[in-house]
N, C-alpha and C positions, 0 to 999 in steps of 0.2 A: 800667857793666857789670852784668849780671845775676848772680844767685846761682849759676847753672850755670857761667858763665864763671869766676867766682871759684873755684869748686870744681875745675874742670878745670885752670886755670892753677896754682892752689895745689897740687893733687895732684901735678902733673908737676914743679913747681919744688921741692916738698918732697922728692920721691923723688930727683931729681937732686942736691939739696943733701945728702941723707943719704948718697948714694954718694960725693960729693966729700969729705965730712967723715968717711967711714969708719964710719958708724953705721947703714948699711942693714940689717945683720943683726939689729939690736935694735929696729927700727921697723916697724910695720905700716902698713896702708893708711890707717887713721884718723889715726894720728900723722903720717904724711907729709902728708896733706891739712891737718891742723891747723897744722903747721909752715909749710906753703906759704902758707896764707891769712894767718897772722900775719906771715910774712915779707913777703908782698905789701903788707900794711898798713904795716909798718916801712919797707920799701923805698920805698913811695910817700911816706911822711912825710919820709924823708931826702931824696929827690929834690926835693920841694917846698921844703924848707928851703934846698937848694942853688940854688934858682931854676930848676929844670928840671921837666918834666912827670913825674908819677908814673905811676900806672896809667892808660893811655889807652884801653883796650879789649882785645879779644882779638887780640893781635899780638905780634911778637917783642920789641918794646920793653918791653911789660908783663911778658912772661915773664922777661926779663933783670932787670928791677927786682925781681920776686918772687924770683928765684933768688938775687940778691945779698942781699936781706933775709933769706931763709931760711938762707943760709950764715952770715950774721951772727948770727942767732938761735941756730943750733946751736952756733956758737963760744962765745957767751955762756953757753948751757946747759952746755957742756962745762967751762967755767971754774968754774961754780957746783957742778956735780955731780961733776966729775972725770971721768977716762977711763972709769970703770965705768958711769956714769949714763946 
């Protein structure tokens, strides 16, 4: 996957994850992209450890992996920073 694909999937996954986690009002575009790209990396690593394919390209599977990693990342950040963070 190229950098543009990572940014597109990451931005969309980060935005949807921030809506799911109720943090959309506190996050901007750059934060959503950052969370999405980091979430894609985390989700890809987790899927590889479980013996499945991680990020496979610009497709629904990769988006769902990135979304899962992004929700996980936001959940961990909420535990660290509390509900105000």
